[in-house]
Backbone atoms as SQL, in Angstrom:
CREATE TABLE atoms (id INTEGER PRIMARY KEY, chain TEXT, resi INTEGER, resn TEXT, atom TEXT, x REAL, y REAL, z REAL);
INSERT INTO atoms VALUES
  (1, 'A', 1, 'MET', 'N', 14.104, 9.275, -40.961),
  (2, 'A', 1, 'MET', 'CA', 13.592, 8.143, -40.036),
  (3, 'A', 1, 'MET', 'C', 13.702, 8.559, -38.877),
  (4, 'A', 2, 'LYS', 'N', 13.163, 8.645, -38.204),
  (5, 'A', 2, 'LYS', 'CA', 12.949, 8.403, -36.934),
  (6, 'A', 2, 'LYS', 'C', 13.656, 7.318, -35.771),
  (7, 'A', 3, 'MET', 'N', 14.931, 7.470, -35.592),
  (8, 'A', 3, 'MET', 'CA', 15.396, 6.506, -34.982),
  (9, 'A', 3, 'MET', 'C', 14.783, 5.883, -33.304),
  (10, 'A', 4, 'PRO', 'N', 14.391, 4.800, -33.037),
  (11, 'A', 4, 'PRO', 'CA', 14.181, 4.145, -31.957),
  (12, 'A', 4, 'PRO', 'C', 15.099, 5.200, -30.973),
  (13, 'A', 5, 'LYS', 'N', 14.776, 4.953, -29.298),
  (14, 'A', 5, 'LYS', 'CA', 15.397, 5.184, -28.460),
  (15, 'A', 5, 'LYS', 'C', 16.541, 4.038, -27.826),
  (16, 'A', 6, 'PRO', 'N', 17.682, 4.381, -27.892),
  (17, 'A', 6, 'PRO', 'CA', 18.104, 2.648, -27.250),
  (18, 'A', 6, 'PRO', 'C', 17.630, 2.887, -25.625),
  (19, 'A', 7, 'HIS', 'N', 17.692, 1.398, -25.823),
  (20, 'A', 7, 'HIS', 'CA', 16.671, 0.406, -23.798),
  (21, 'A', 7, 'HIS', 'C', 17.791, 1.332, -23.103),
  (22, 'A', 8, 'GLY', 'N', 17.022, 1.982, -22.670),
  (23, 'A', 8, 'GLY', 'CA', 17.667, 2.720, -20.536),
  (24, 'A', 8, 'GLY', 'C', 17.307, 3.802, -21.312),
  (25, 'A', 9, 'SER', 'N', 17.249, 4.652, -22.230),
  (26, 'A', 9, 'SER', 'CA', 16.988, 6.285, -22.595),
  (27, 'A', 9, 'SER', 'C', 15.591, 6.930, -21.768),
  (28, 'A', 10, 'GLY', 'N', 15.047, 5.533, -21.175),
  (29, 'A', 10, 'GLY', 'CA', 13.288, 6.630, -21.499),
  (30, 'A', 10, 'GLY', 'C', 13.326, 7.587, -19.939),
  (31, 'A', 11, 'SER', 'N', 12.138, 8.252, -19.954),
  (32, 'A', 11, 'SER', 'CA', 12.091, 9.232, -18.756),
  (33, 'A', 11, 'SER', 'C', 11.954, 9.007, -17.275),
  (34, 'A', 12, 'ARG', 'N', 12.544, 8.997, -16.824),
  (35, 'A', 12, 'ARG', 'CA', 12.583, 8.996, -15.487),
  (36, 'A', 12, 'ARG', 'C', 11.842, 9.774, -14.884),
  (37, 'A', 13, 'LEU', 'N', 10.749, 10.435, -15.327),
  (38, 'A', 13, 'LEU', 'CA', 9.905, 11.414, -14.753),
  (39, 'A', 13, 'LEU', 'C', 8.481, 10.625, -14.220),
  (40, 'A', 14, 'PRO', 'N', 8.196, 10.646, -12.883),
  (41, 'A', 14, 'PRO', 'CA', 7.188, 10.166, -12.092),
  (42, 'A', 14, 'PRO', 'C', 5.912, 10.156, -13.254),
  (43, 'A', 15, 'THR', 'N', 5.204, 9.230, -13.023),
  (44, 'A', 15, 'THR', 'CA', 3.947, 9.090, -14.293),
  (45, 'A', 15, 'THR', 'C', 2.797, 9.453, -12.915),
  (46, 'A', 16, 'ASP', 'N', 1.764, 8.951, -13.105),
  (47, 'A', 16, 'ASP', 'CA', 0.794, 8.477, -12.972),
  (48, 'A', 16, 'ASP', 'C', 0.397, 7.499, -11.418),
  (49, 'A', 17, 'VAL', 'N', 1.198, 6.844, -12.026),
  (50, 'A', 17, 'VAL', 'CA', 1.750, 5.315, -11.154),
  (51, 'A', 17, 'VAL', 'C', 2.069, 5.496, -9.689),
  (52, 'A', 18, 'ASP', 'N', 3.022, 6.635, -10.372),
  (53, 'A', 18, 'ASP', 'CA', 4.287, 7.119, -9.051),
  (54, 'A', 18, 'ASP', 'C', 3.469, 7.865, -8.348),
  (55, 'A', 19, 'ARG', 'N', 2.680, 8.668, -8.547),
  (56, 'A', 19, 'ARG', 'CA', 1.658, 9.545, -7.940),
  (57, 'A', 19, 'ARG', 'C', 0.603, 8.981, -7.172),
  (58, 'A', 20, 'LEU', 'N', -0.196, 7.710, -7.498),
  (59, 'A', 20, 'LEU', 'CA', -1.006, 7.086, -7.323),
  (60, 'A', 20, 'LEU', 'C', -0.112, 6.379, -6.295),
  (61, 'A', 21, 'VAL', 'N', 1.075, 5.908, -5.744),
  (62, 'A', 21, 'VAL', 'CA', 1.346, 4.945, -4.881),
  (63, 'A', 21, 'VAL', 'C', 2.259, 6.550, -3.907),
  (64, 'A', 22, 'GLY', 'N', 2.432, 7.255, -3.942),
  (65, 'A', 22, 'GLY', 'CA', 2.664, 8.342, -3.736),
  (66, 'A', 22, 'GLY', 'C', 1.440, 8.994, -2.492),
  (67, 'A', 23, 'ASP', 'N', 0.509, 8.560, -3.022),
  (68, 'A', 23, 'ASP', 'CA', -0.652, 9.797, -2.794),
  (69, 'A', 23, 'ASP', 'C', -1.349, 7.774, -1.046),
  (70, 'A', 24, 'ASN', 'N', -0.651, 6.880, -1.495),
  (71, 'A', 24, 'ASN', 'CA', -1.501, 5.511, -0.936),
  (72, 'A', 24, 'ASN', 'C', -0.560, 5.546, 0.259),
  (73, 'A', 25, 'VAL', 'N', 1.060, 6.201, -0.101),
  (74, 'A', 25, 'VAL', 'CA', 1.574, 6.251, 0.986),
  (75, 'A', 25, 'VAL', 'C', 1.059, 6.833, 2.078),
  (76, 'A', 26, 'ARG', 'N', 1.216, 7.963, 1.824),
  (77, 'A', 26, 'ARG', 'CA', 1.156, 9.347, 2.805),
  (78, 'A', 26, 'ARG', 'C', -1.089, 9.011, 3.062),
  (79, 'A', 27, 'ARG', 'N', -1.512, 8.247, 2.762),
  (80, 'A', 27, 'ARG', 'CA', -2.701, 7.895, 3.272),
  (81, 'A', 27, 'ARG', 'C', -3.087, 6.895, 4.458),
  (82, 'A', 28, 'LEU', 'N', -1.670, 5.578, 4.249),
  (83, 'A', 28, 'LEU', 'CA', -1.573, 4.436, 5.125),
  (84, 'A', 28, 'LEU', 'C', -0.839, 5.469, 5.775),
  (85, 'A', 29, 'ARG', 'N', 0.288, 6.068, 6.089),
  (86, 'A', 29, 'ARG', 'CA', 0.583, 6.497, 6.835),
  (87, 'A', 29, 'ARG', 'C', -0.012, 7.844, 8.017),
  (88, 'A', 30, 'THR', 'N', -1.179, 8.330, 7.456),
  (89, 'A', 30, 'THR', 'CA', -1.939, 9.332, 7.641),
  (90, 'A', 30, 'THR', 'C', -2.861, 8.265, 8.833),
  (91, 'A', 31, 'GLN', 'N', -3.416, 6.982, 8.240),
  (92, 'A', 31, 'GLN', 'CA', -4.144, 5.816, 9.500),
  (93, 'A', 31, 'GLN', 'C', -3.835, 5.544, 9.899),
  (94, 'A', 32, 'ARG', 'N', -2.355, 5.422, 9.546),
  (95, 'A', 32, 'ARG', 'CA', -1.746, 5.404, 11.096),
  (96, 'A', 32, 'ARG', 'C', -1.345, 5.988, 12.061),
  (97, 'A', 33, 'GLY', 'N', -1.558, 7.202, 12.012),
  (98, 'A', 33, 'GLY', 'CA', -1.478, 8.288, 12.931),
  (99, 'A', 33, 'GLY', 'C', 0.162, 8.675, 12.867),
  (100, 'A', 34, 'GLN', 'N', 0.987, 8.480, 11.945),
  (101, 'A', 34, 'GLN', 'CA', 2.448, 8.363, 12.108),
  (102, 'A', 34, 'GLN', 'C', 2.454, 9.788, 11.293),
  (103, 'A', 35, 'SER', 'N', 3.990, 10.346, 11.989),
  (104, 'A', 35, 'SER', 'CA', 5.001, 11.246, 11.191),
  (105, 'A', 35, 'SER', 'C', 5.118, 11.015, 9.449),
  (106, 'A', 36, 'LEU', 'N', 5.234, 12.190, 8.959),
  (107, 'A', 36, 'LEU', 'CA', 6.481, 12.140, 8.513),
  (108, 'A', 36, 'LEU', 'C', 8.313, 11.694, 8.407),
  (109, 'A', 37, 'SER', 'N', 7.959, 12.249, 9.870),
  (110, 'A', 37, 'SER', 'CA', 9.511, 12.388, 10.144),
  (111, 'A', 37, 'SER', 'C', 9.930, 10.595, 10.581),
  (112, 'A', 38, 'GLY', 'N', 8.555, 10.247, 11.489),
  (113, 'A', 38, 'GLY', 'CA', 8.378, 9.090, 11.857),
  (114, 'A', 38, 'GLY', 'C', 8.588, 7.563, 11.159),
  (115, 'A', 39, 'LEU', 'N', 7.613, 7.944, 9.901),
  (116, 'A', 39, 'LEU', 'CA', 7.860, 6.950, 8.891),
  (117, 'A', 39, 'LEU', 'C', 9.259, 6.882, 7.897),
  (118, 'A', 40, 'SER', 'N', 9.609, 7.922, 8.232),
  (119, 'A', 40, 'SER', 'CA', 11.184, 8.317, 7.834),
  (120, 'A', 40, 'SER', 'C', 12.390, 7.784, 8.085),
  (121, 'A', 41, 'VAL', 'N', 12.748, 7.333, 9.370),
  (122, 'A', 41, 'VAL', 'CA', 12.922, 7.066, 10.385),
  (123, 'A', 41, 'VAL', 'C', 12.898, 5.424, 9.913),
  (124, 'A', 42, 'GLU', 'N', 11.554, 5.252, 9.859),
  (125, 'A', 42, 'GLU', 'CA', 11.827, 3.403, 9.947),
  (126, 'A', 42, 'GLU', 'C', 12.475, 3.000, 8.348),
  (127, 'A', 43, 'LEU', 'N', 11.926, 3.677, 7.458),
  (128, 'A', 43, 'LEU', 'CA', 12.254, 3.480, 6.103),
  (129, 'A', 43, 'LEU', 'C', 14.304, 3.788, 6.312),
  (130, 'A', 44, 'GLY', 'N', 14.786, 4.173, 6.675),
  (131, 'A', 44, 'GLY', 'CA', 16.156, 5.031, 6.729),
  (132, 'A', 44, 'GLY', 'C', 16.455, 5.719, 5.663),
  (133, 'A', 45, 'ILE', 'N', 15.435, 6.884, 5.401),
  (134, 'A', 45, 'ILE', 'CA', 15.394, 7.919, 4.406),
  (135, 'A', 45, 'ILE', 'C', 15.041, 9.172, 5.008),
  (136, 'A', 46, 'SER', 'N', 15.715, 10.391, 4.859),
  (137, 'A', 46, 'SER', 'CA', 15.361, 11.544, 4.991),
  (138, 'A', 46, 'SER', 'C', 13.648, 11.726, 5.006),
  (139, 'A', 47, 'HIS', 'N', 13.386, 12.889, 5.778),
  (140, 'A', 47, 'HIS', 'CA', 11.888, 13.153, 5.680),
  (141, 'A', 47, 'HIS', 'C', 11.149, 14.051, 4.403),
  (142, 'A', 48, 'GLN', 'N', 12.455, 14.997, 3.834),
  (143, 'A', 48, 'GLN', 'CA', 12.430, 15.209, 2.876),
  (144, 'A', 48, 'GLN', 'C', 12.619, 14.087, 1.587),
  (145, 'A', 49, 'GLN', 'N', 12.946, 13.612, 1.473),
  (146, 'A', 49, 'GLN', 'CA', 12.348, 12.189, 0.218),
  (147, 'A', 49, 'GLN', 'C', 11.336, 11.677, 0.879),
  (148, 'A', 50, 'LEU', 'N', 11.078, 11.369, 1.648),
  (149, 'A', 50, 'LEU', 'CA', 9.777, 10.604, 1.862),
  (150, 'A', 50, 'LEU', 'C', 8.658, 11.833, 1.270),
  (151, 'A', 51, 'GLN', 'N', 8.373, 12.864, 1.673),
  (152, 'A', 51, 'GLN', 'CA', 7.478, 13.809, 1.171),
  (153, 'A', 51, 'GLN', 'C', 7.793, 13.749, -0.384),
  (154, 'A', 52, 'LYS', 'N', 8.916, 13.776, -1.064),
  (155, 'A', 52, 'LYS', 'CA', 9.059, 14.131, -2.275),
  (156, 'A', 52, 'LYS', 'C', 8.194, 12.550, -2.753),
  (157, 'A', 53, 'TYR', 'N', 8.537, 11.361, -2.343),
  (158, 'A', 53, 'TYR', 'CA', 7.431, 9.930, -2.716),
  (159, 'A', 53, 'TYR', 'C', 5.937, 10.686, -2.501),
  (160, 'A', 54, 'GLU', 'N', 5.563, 10.765, -1.390),
  (161, 'A', 54, 'GLU', 'CA', 4.135, 10.874, -1.272),
  (162, 'A', 54, 'GLU', 'C', 3.339, 12.345, -2.219),
  (163, 'A', 55, 'THR', 'N', 4.339, 13.296, -2.523),
  (164, 'A', 55, 'THR', 'CA', 3.827, 13.981, -3.631),
  (165, 'A', 55, 'THR', 'C', 3.977, 13.560, -4.634),
  (166, 'A', 56, 'GLY', 'N', 5.099, 12.328, -5.481),
  (167, 'A', 56, 'GLY', 'CA', 4.732, 11.894, -6.913),
  (168, 'A', 56, 'GLY', 'C', 5.949, 12.492, -7.181),
  (169, 'A', 57, 'SER', 'N', 6.445, 13.757, -6.633),
  (170, 'A', 57, 'SER', 'CA', 7.775, 14.512, -7.940),
  (171, 'A', 57, 'SER', 'C', 9.137, 13.226, -7.716),
  (172, 'A', 58, 'ASN', 'N', 9.090, 12.296, -6.588),
  (173, 'A', 58, 'ASN', 'CA', 10.291, 11.316, -7.208),
  (174, 'A', 58, 'ASN', 'C', 9.310, 9.622, -7.191),
  (175, 'A', 59, 'ARG', 'N', 10.434, 8.878, -8.174),
  (176, 'A', 59, 'ARG', 'CA', 9.509, 7.860, -8.072),
  (177, 'A', 59, 'ARG', 'C', 10.393, 6.714, -7.138),
  (178, 'A', 60, 'LEU', 'N', 9.402, 5.460, -6.105),
  (179, 'A', 60, 'LEU', 'CA', 9.705, 4.848, -5.780),
  (180, 'A', 60, 'LEU', 'C', 10.731, 3.808, -6.340),
  (181, 'A', 61, 'SER', 'N', 11.631, 3.379, -5.552),
  (182, 'A', 61, 'SER', 'CA', 11.820, 1.836, -5.844),
  (183, 'A', 61, 'SER', 'C', 11.348, 0.837, -5.512),
  (184, 'A', 62, 'ALA', 'N', 11.350, -0.389, -6.251),
  (185, 'A', 62, 'ALA', 'CA', 10.999, -1.745, -5.814),
  (186, 'A', 62, 'ALA', 'C', 11.489, -2.175, -4.333),
  (187, 'A', 63, 'GLY', 'N', 12.569, -1.831, -3.742),
  (188, 'A', 63, 'GLY', 'CA', 13.216, -1.411, -2.758),
  (189, 'A', 63, 'GLY', 'C', 12.233, -0.710, -1.442),
  (190, 'A', 64, 'VAL', 'N', 11.960, 0.013, -1.775),
  (191, 'A', 64, 'VAL', 'CA', 10.972, 0.996, -0.386),
  (192, 'A', 64, 'VAL', 'C', 9.398, 0.732, -0.987),
  (193, 'A', 65, 'ILE', 'N', 9.331, 0.047, -2.373),
  (194, 'A', 65, 'ILE', 'CA', 7.436, -0.382, -2.255),
  (195, 'A', 65, 'ILE', 'C', 7.719, -1.835, -0.963),
  (196, 'A', 66, 'ALA', 'N', 8.473, -2.015, -1.336),
  (197, 'A', 66, 'ALA', 'CA', 8.178, -3.765, -0.816),
  (198, 'A', 66, 'ALA', 'C', 8.034, -3.655, 1.003),
  (199, 'A', 67, 'ARG', 'N', 9.725, -2.455, 1.297),
  (200, 'A', 67, 'ARG', 'CA', 9.326, -2.036, 2.297),
  (201, 'A', 67, 'ARG', 'C', 8.616, -1.697, 3.513),
  (202, 'A', 68, 'LEU', 'N', 7.986, -0.426, 2.639),
  (203, 'A', 68, 'LEU', 'CA', 6.534, 0.104, 2.996),
  (204, 'A', 68, 'LEU', 'C', 5.775, -0.869, 2.990),
  (205, 'A', 69, 'SER', 'N', 5.682, -2.029, 2.224),
  (206, 'A', 69, 'SER', 'CA', 4.086, -2.882, 1.662),
  (207, 'A', 69, 'SER', 'C', 4.426, -3.894, 3.578),
  (208, 'A', 70, 'ASP', 'N', 5.660, -4.119, 3.786),
  (209, 'A', 70, 'ASP', 'CA', 6.021, -4.794, 5.514),
  (210, 'A', 70, 'ASP', 'C', 5.479, -3.485, 6.674),
  (211, 'A', 71, 'ILE', 'N', 5.911, -2.759, 6.489),
  (212, 'A', 71, 'ILE', 'CA', 5.881, -1.537, 7.738),
  (213, 'A', 71, 'ILE', 'C', 4.050, -1.340, 7.271),
  (214, 'A', 72, 'PHE', 'N', 3.262, -0.413, 6.673),
  (215, 'A', 72, 'PHE', 'CA', 2.492, -0.894, 6.567),
  (216, 'A', 72, 'PHE', 'C', 1.275, -2.241, 7.226),
  (217, 'A', 73, 'GLY', 'N', 2.172, -3.361, 6.361),
  (218, 'A', 73, 'GLY', 'CA', 1.136, -4.749, 6.936),
  (219, 'A', 73, 'GLY', 'C', 0.483, -4.992, 5.446),
  (220, 'A', 74, 'VAL', 'N', 0.323, -4.976, 4.411),
  (221, 'A', 74, 'VAL', 'CA', -0.448, -4.791, 3.314),
  (222, 'A', 74, 'VAL', 'C', 0.468, -5.464, 2.425),
  (223, 'A', 75, 'PRO', 'N', -0.158, -5.677, 1.494),
  (224, 'A', 75, 'PRO', 'CA', -0.075, -6.552, 0.289),
  (225, 'A', 75, 'PRO', 'C', 1.136, -5.142, -0.723),
  (226, 'A', 76, 'VAL', 'N', 1.570, -5.673, -1.789),
  (227, 'A', 76, 'VAL', 'CA', 2.168, -4.464, -2.092),
  (228, 'A', 76, 'VAL', 'C', 1.361, -4.098, -3.229),
  (229, 'A', 77, 'THR', 'N', 0.132, -4.705, -3.159),
  (230, 'A', 77, 'THR', 'CA', -1.157, -4.285, -4.488),
  (231, 'A', 77, 'THR', 'C', -1.601, -3.451, -4.019),
  (232, 'A', 78, 'VAL', 'N', -2.154, -3.033, -2.415),
  (233, 'A', 78, 'VAL', 'CA', -2.409, -2.231, -1.768),
  (234, 'A', 78, 'VAL', 'C', -2.023, -0.628, -2.350),
  (235, 'A', 79, 'LEU', 'N', -0.800, -0.314, -2.637),
  (236, 'A', 79, 'LEU', 'CA', -0.207, 0.021, -2.909),
  (237, 'A', 79, 'LEU', 'C', -0.154, 0.603, -4.131),
  (238, 'A', 80, 'PHE', 'N', -0.751, 0.337, -4.750),
  (239, 'A', 80, 'PHE', 'CA', -0.951, 0.451, -6.545),
  (240, 'A', 80, 'PHE', 'C', -2.665, 0.748, -6.586),
  (241, 'A', 81, 'GLN', 'N', -3.452, 0.566, -5.861),
  (242, 'A', 81, 'GLN', 'CA', -5.077, 0.855, -6.092),
  (243, 'A', 81, 'GLN', 'C', -5.770, 1.746, -5.703),
  (244, 'A', 82, 'LYS', 'N', -6.585, 1.965, -6.097),
  (245, 'A', 82, 'LYS', 'CA', -6.870, 3.269, -6.487),
  (246, 'A', 82, 'LYS', 'C', -8.429, 2.845, -5.036),
  (247, 'A', 83, 'PRO', 'N', -8.168, 3.942, -4.306),
  (248, 'A', 83, 'PRO', 'CA', -8.672, 4.062, -2.708),
  (249, 'A', 83, 'PRO', 'C', -10.538, 3.986, -3.141),
  (250, 'A', 84, 'GLU', 'N', -10.824, 3.491, -2.875),
  (251, 'A', 84, 'GLU', 'CA', -12.553, 3.564, -2.834),
  (252, 'A', 84, 'GLU', 'C', -12.946, 4.302, -2.502),
  (253, 'A', 85, 'ASN', 'N', -13.832, 5.002, -2.748),
  (254, 'A', 85, 'ASN', 'CA', -15.187, 6.075, -2.568),
  (255, 'A', 85, 'ASN', 'C', -16.191, 6.071, -1.092),
  (256, 'A', 86, 'LYS', 'N', -16.121, 6.137, -0.088),
  (257, 'A', 86, 'LYS', 'CA', -16.274, 5.700, 0.989),
  (258, 'A', 86, 'LYS', 'C', -18.044, 6.140, 1.165),
  (259, 'A', 87, 'PHE', 'N', -18.041, 6.662, 0.091),
  (260, 'A', 87, 'PHE', 'CA', -19.572, 7.198, -0.507),
  (261, 'A', 87, 'PHE', 'C', -19.925, 6.341, -1.488),
  (262, 'A', 88, 'GLU', 'N', -19.891, 5.330, -2.288),
  (263, 'A', 88, 'GLU', 'CA', -20.151, 5.057, -3.353),
  (264, 'A', 88, 'GLU', 'C', -21.552, 3.650, -2.552),
  (265, 'A', 89, 'GLY', 'N', -22.450, 2.990, -3.016),
  (266, 'A', 89, 'GLY', 'CA', -23.348, 2.284, -2.118),
  (267, 'A', 89, 'GLY', 'C', -22.906, 0.716, -3.250),
  (268, 'A', 90, 'ARG', 'N', -23.496, -0.266, -2.375),
  (269, 'A', 90, 'ARG', 'CA', -23.100, -1.531, -3.119),
  (270, 'A', 90, 'ARG', 'C', -23.496, -2.057, -4.295),
  (271, 'A', 91, 'ALA', 'N', -24.020, -1.045, -5.185),
  (272, 'A', 91, 'ALA', 'CA', -24.714, -1.431, -6.217),
  (273, 'A', 91, 'ALA', 'C', -22.798, -1.038, -7.199),
  (274, 'A', 92, 'ASN', 'N', -22.600, -0.206, -6.500),
  (275, 'A', 92, 'ASN', 'CA', -20.767, 0.556, -7.422),
  (276, 'A', 92, 'ASN', 'C', -19.835, -0.755, -6.869),
  (277, 'A', 93, 'HIS', 'N', -20.051, -1.590, -5.926),
  (278, 'A', 93, 'HIS', 'CA', -19.331, -2.486, -5.797),
  (279, 'A', 93, 'HIS', 'C', -18.075, -2.928, -6.605),
  (280, 'A', 94, 'HIS', 'N', -17.279, -3.108, -6.206),
  (281, 'A', 94, 'HIS', 'CA', -16.194, -3.714, -7.319),
  (282, 'A', 94, 'HIS', 'C', -16.508, -5.066, -7.017),
  (283, 'A', 95, 'PRO', 'N', -16.194, -5.739, -8.297),
  (284, 'A', 95, 'PRO', 'CA', -16.216, -7.195, -8.062),
  (285, 'A', 95, 'PRO', 'C', -15.041, -7.951, -7.483),
  (286, 'A', 96, 'GLY', 'N', -13.909, -7.659, -7.763),
  (287, 'A', 96, 'GLY', 'CA', -12.907, -7.732, -7.880),
  (288, 'A', 96, 'GLY', 'C', -12.497, -7.617, -6.532),
  (289, 'A', 97, 'ARG', 'N', -12.937, -6.574, -5.141),
  (290, 'A', 97, 'ARG', 'CA', -12.908, -6.405, -4.238),
  (291, 'A', 97, 'ARG', 'C', -12.419, -7.054, -3.099),
  (292, 'A', 98, 'ILE', 'N', -13.477, -8.236, -3.610),
  (293, 'A', 98, 'ILE', 'CA', -13.974, -9.981, -2.051),
  (294, 'A', 98, 'ILE', 'C', -12.395, -10.084, -2.246),
  (295, 'A', 99, 'ASP', 'N', -11.906, -10.449, -3.678),
  (296, 'A', 99, 'ASP', 'CA', -10.719, -11.344, -3.996),
  (297, 'A', 99, 'ASP', 'C', -9.560, -10.208, -2.936),
  (298, 'A', 100, 'ALA', 'N', -9.570, -9.475, -3.398),
  (299, 'A', 100, 'ALA', 'CA', -8.793, -8.450, -3.079),
  (300, 'A', 100, 'ALA', 'C', -8.279, -8.223, -1.725),
  (301, 'A', 101, 'LEU', 'N', -9.537, -8.888, -1.088),
  (302, 'A', 101, 'LEU', 'CA', -9.934, -8.715, 1.129),
  (303, 'A', 101, 'LEU', 'C', -9.349, -10.184, 1.153),
  (304, 'A', 102, 'ARG', 'N', -9.539, -11.008, 0.504),
  (305, 'A', 102, 'ARG', 'CA', -9.266, -12.655, 0.951),
  (306, 'A', 102, 'ARG', 'C', -7.829, -12.514, 1.149),
  (307, 'A', 103, 'LYS', 'N', -7.405, -11.759, -0.099),
  (308, 'A', 103, 'LYS', 'CA', -5.901, -11.818, 0.237),
  (309, 'A', 103, 'LYS', 'C', -5.241, -11.405, 1.061),
  (310, 'A', 104, 'GLU', 'N', -5.628, -9.965, 0.862),
  (311, 'A', 104, 'GLU', 'CA', -5.136, -9.319, 2.182),
  (312, 'A', 104, 'GLU', 'C', -5.053, -9.456, 3.351),
  (313, 'A', 105, 'ALA', 'N', -6.323, -10.704, 3.953),
  (314, 'A', 105, 'ALA', 'CA', -6.787, -10.576, 5.192),
  (315, 'A', 105, 'ALA', 'C', -5.571, -12.724, 5.311),
  (316, 'A', 106, 'ALA', 'N', -5.885, -13.239, 4.066),
  (317, 'A', 106, 'ALA', 'CA', -4.411, -14.079, 4.210),
  (318, 'A', 106, 'ALA', 'C', -3.165, -13.671, 4.699),
  (319, 'A', 107, 'PHE', 'N', -2.570, -12.039, 3.960),
  (320, 'A', 107, 'PHE', 'CA', -1.393, -11.654, 3.713),
  (321, 'A', 107, 'PHE', 'C', -1.240, -11.489, 5.805),
  (322, 'A', 108, 'LEU', 'N', -2.092, -10.846, 6.212),
  (323, 'A', 108, 'LEU', 'CA', -2.301, -10.704, 7.228),
  (324, 'A', 108, 'LEU', 'C', -2.193, -11.848, 7.974),
  (325, 'A', 109, 'ILE', 'N', -2.796, -12.931, 7.745),
  (326, 'A', 109, 'ILE', 'CA', -2.538, -13.985, 9.293),
  (327, 'A', 109, 'ILE', 'C', -1.468, -14.580, 8.612),
  (328, 'A', 110, 'ASP', 'N', -0.725, -14.433, 7.521),
  (329, 'A', 110, 'ASP', 'CA', 0.558, -15.208, 7.265),
  (330, 'A', 110, 'ASP', 'C', 1.782, -14.579, 8.586),
  (331, 'A', 111, 'ARG', 'N', 0.966, -12.939, 8.832),
  (332, 'A', 111, 'ARG', 'CA', 2.445, -12.217, 9.937),
  (333, 'A', 111, 'ARG', 'C', 2.205, -13.139, 10.656),
  (334, 'A', 112, 'ALA', 'N', 1.324, -13.807, 11.136),
  (335, 'A', 112, 'ALA', 'CA', 1.082, -13.910, 12.802),
  (336, 'A', 112, 'ALA', 'C', 2.238, -15.011, 13.564),
  (337, 'A', 113, 'HIS', 'N', 3.440, -14.615, 13.944),
  (338, 'A', 113, 'HIS', 'CA', 4.657, -15.681, 14.610),
  (339, 'A', 113, 'HIS', 'C', 4.371, -16.466, 15.703),
  (340, 'A', 114, 'THR', 'N', 3.186, -16.547, 16.344),
  (341, 'A', 114, 'THR', 'CA', 2.841, -16.747, 17.512),
  (342, 'A', 114, 'THR', 'C', 1.959, -17.719, 17.549),
  (343, 'A', 115, 'GLU', 'N', 1.536, -18.524, 18.218),
  (344, 'A', 115, 'GLU', 'CA', 0.411, -19.192, 18.218),
  (345, 'A', 115, 'GLU', 'C', -0.823, -18.749, 18.728),
  (346, 'A', 116, 'GLU', 'N', -0.323, -17.853, 19.855),
  (347, 'A', 116, 'GLU', 'CA', -1.458, -16.971, 20.600),
  (348, 'A', 116, 'GLU', 'C', -2.318, -15.819, 19.580),
  (349, 'A', 117, 'SER', 'N', -0.879, -15.052, 18.905),
  (350, 'A', 117, 'SER', 'CA', -1.457, -13.874, 17.895),
  (351, 'A', 117, 'SER', 'C', -2.253, -14.826, 16.708),
  (352, 'A', 118, 'LEU', 'N', -1.938, -15.922, 16.626),
  (353, 'A', 118, 'LEU', 'CA', -3.055, -16.729, 15.112),
  (354, 'A', 118, 'LEU', 'C', -4.121, -16.447, 16.023),
  (355, 'A', 119, 'LYS', 'N', -4.074, -17.230, 17.371),
  (356, 'A', 119, 'LYS', 'CA', -5.531, -17.478, 17.885),
  (357, 'A', 119, 'LYS', 'C', -6.243, -16.454, 17.775),
  (358, 'A', 120, 'LEU', 'N', -5.623, -15.354, 18.556),
  (359, 'A', 120, 'LEU', 'CA', -6.626, -13.990, 18.312),
  (360, 'A', 120, 'LEU', 'C', -7.403, -13.606, 17.032),
  (361, 'A', 121, 'MET', 'N', -6.239, -13.943, 16.006),
  (362, 'A', 121, 'MET', 'CA', -6.546, -13.012, 15.060),
  (363, 'A', 121, 'MET', 'C', -8.094, -14.346, 14.575),
  (364, 'A', 122, 'VAL', 'N', -8.020, -15.294, 14.565),
  (365, 'A', 122, 'VAL', 'CA', -9.434, -16.264, 14.490),
  (366, 'A', 122, 'VAL', 'C', -10.837, -15.900, 14.770),
  (367, 'A', 123, 'ASP', 'N', -10.440, -15.985, 16.667),
  (368, 'A', 123, 'ASP', 'CA', -11.667, -15.147, 17.704),
  (369, 'A', 123, 'ASP', 'C', -12.516, -13.874, 17.291),
  (370, 'A', 124, 'VAL', 'N', -11.084, -12.833, 16.414),
  (371, 'A', 124, 'VAL', 'CA', -12.100, -11.945, 15.745),
  (372, 'A', 124, 'VAL', 'C', -12.520, -11.904, 14.482),
  (373, 'A', 125, 'LEU', 'N', -11.641, -12.967, 13.867),
  (374, 'A', 125, 'LEU', 'CA', -13.292, -13.298, 12.467),
  (375, 'A', 125, 'LEU', 'C', -13.957, -13.871, 12.729),
  (376, 'A', 126, 'ARG', 'N', -13.887, -15.009, 14.056),
  (377, 'A', 126, 'ARG', 'CA', -15.094, -16.094, 14.255),
  (378, 'A', 126, 'ARG', 'C', -16.533, -14.500, 15.007),
  (379, 'A', 127, 'ALA', 'N', -15.930, -13.684, 15.668),
  (380, 'A', 127, 'ALA', 'CA', -16.817, -13.093, 16.036),
  (381, 'A', 127, 'ALA', 'C', -17.391, -12.057, 14.740),
  (382, 'A', 128, 'LEU', 'N', -16.646, -11.675, 14.006),
  (383, 'A', 128, 'LEU', 'CA', -17.048, -10.765, 13.262),
  (384, 'A', 128, 'LEU', 'C', -17.885, -11.758, 11.891),
  (385, 'A', 129, 'ALA', 'N', -17.493, -12.878, 11.427),
  (386, 'A', 129, 'ALA', 'CA', -18.680, -13.806, 10.461),
  (387, 'A', 129, 'ALA', 'C', -19.351, -14.128, 10.942),
  (388, 'A', 130, 'GLY', 'N', -19.853, -14.109, 13.062),
  (389, 'A', 130, 'GLY', 'CA', -21.159, -14.486, 13.228),
  (390, 'A', 130, 'GLY', 'C', -22.112, -13.416, 13.260),
  (391, 'A', 131, 'LYS', 'N', -21.426, -12.461, 12.677),
  (392, 'A', 131, 'LYS', 'CA', -23.014, -10.919, 12.619),
  (393, 'A', 131, 'LYS', 'C', -22.891, -10.584, 10.918),
  (394, 'A', 132, 'CYS', 'N', -22.452, -11.632, 9.979),
  (395, 'A', 132, 'CYS', 'CA', -23.220, -11.531, 8.542),
  (396, 'A', 132, 'CYS', 'C', -24.299, -11.548, 8.534);
């Protein structure tokens, strides 16, 4: 009879989700035009460790994921989402994506710390809404 493994003895090897998060970290970092060493300084880790996170060879802790979310200004859920194919047409549009975008917009608006920055955000949204 095979005995179940005791709690906590599971594999700590990176999973497909760890690799997805690492890919998203690399994508968001490069979209910001930031170097590996620049982001590693912000995180307080070595650039080698960040590279291991990005390649999926090491797992990210909840604390690092939360810090990355704050640095990139995106909800944590964005780090776990598969990127959309830029070449897909509207017919293939994911129905839940609008809700995710609304949540992301609300998250970013909540980050406005002054009336002036909030007013600028509202002005941009009004301008864009007029083009819809």
